[in-house]
C-alpha positions in Angstrom: 211.3 180.9 -43.2 208.8 179.7 -40.8 205.7 178.1 -41.4 202.3 180.2 -41.1 201.0 177.5 -38.6 204.1 178.2 -36.4 203.6 181.9 -36.4 200.1 181.8 -35.3 200.0 178.9 -33.1 196.7 177.2 -32.6 194.6 180.2 -32.6 191.4 179.6 -34.0 188.3 181.7 -34.3 185.5 180.5 -31.9 182.9 178.6 -33.7 179.4 180.0 -33.9 176.7 177.7 -32.8 174.0 176.8 -35.4 171.1 179.3 -35.0 173.0 182.0 -33.3 172.7 185.4 -35.0 175.7 186.7 -36.7 174.6 190.3 -36.9 172.8 192.8 -34.9 169.9 192.7 -37.6 169.7 189.0 -37.4 169.2 189.1 -33.7 166.5 191.9 -34.0 164.6 189.6 -36.6 164.8 186.8 -34.2 163.4 189.1 -31.4 160.5 190.0 -33.6 159.6 186.4 -34.4 159.8 185.3 -30.9 157.2 188.0 -30.1 154.9 187.6 -33.0 154.8 183.9 -33.7 153.3 182.8 -30.3 150.3 185.0 -31.0 150.0 183.4 -34.5 150.2 179.9 -33.2 147.6 180.6 -30.5 145.3 181.7 -33.1 145.8 178.8 -35.3 148.1 180.3 -37.9 151.5 179.1 -39.0 154.5 180.8 -37.7 156.3 183.1 -39.8 159.7 182.3 -41.2 162.7 184.6 -41.3 162.5 184.8 -45.1 158.8 185.8 -45.0 159.3 188.4 -42.3 162.2 190.0 -44.1 160.1 190.3 -47.3 157.2 191.7 -45.4 159.0 194.4 -43.7 161.0 195.3 -46.8 157.7 195.7 -48.6 156.5 198.0 -45.9 159.5 200.2 -46.0 161.2 199.0 -42.5 163.9 196.8 -44.3 166.5 199.3 -43.1 165.3 200.6 -39.7 164.1 197.8 -37.7 164.7 199.6 -34.4 162.1 202.2 -35.0 159.5 199.6 -35.6 160.8 197.6 -32.5 160.4 200.6 -30.3 156.9 201.3 -31.5 155.7 197.7 -30.9 157.3 197.5 -27.5 155.5 200.6 -26.4 152.2 199.3 -27.5 149.9 197.3 -25.4 149.8 194.2 -27.7 153.2 193.7 -29.6 151.7 191.7 -32.4 148.7 193.8 -33.2 150.8 197.0 -33.2 153.4 195.3 -35.5 150.7 194.4 -38.2 148.9 197.7 -37.7 152.0 199.6 -38.4 152.9 197.5 -41.4 149.3 198.0 -43.0 149.4 201.8 -42.4 152.8 202.2 -43.8 152.2 200.6 -47.2 
């Protein structure tokens, strides 16, 4: 009987770089934070963390469908203002 290492050779899954998103949702959250945080920093507020962002959108009812929120915010003139307006009106 052959060893498993001999059967598969040196096939190794490519290593993920630290900070790279693993899922589509993680990449969408990262996109949101890249658009929202610069406006917050410019106005003197602290940037939002991923955990706080996820809690905020879950409470507003957008936990499952970020694409709908993303398209609304992208169509708006000011992304960050549209984002906060939509969350407040959805609660």
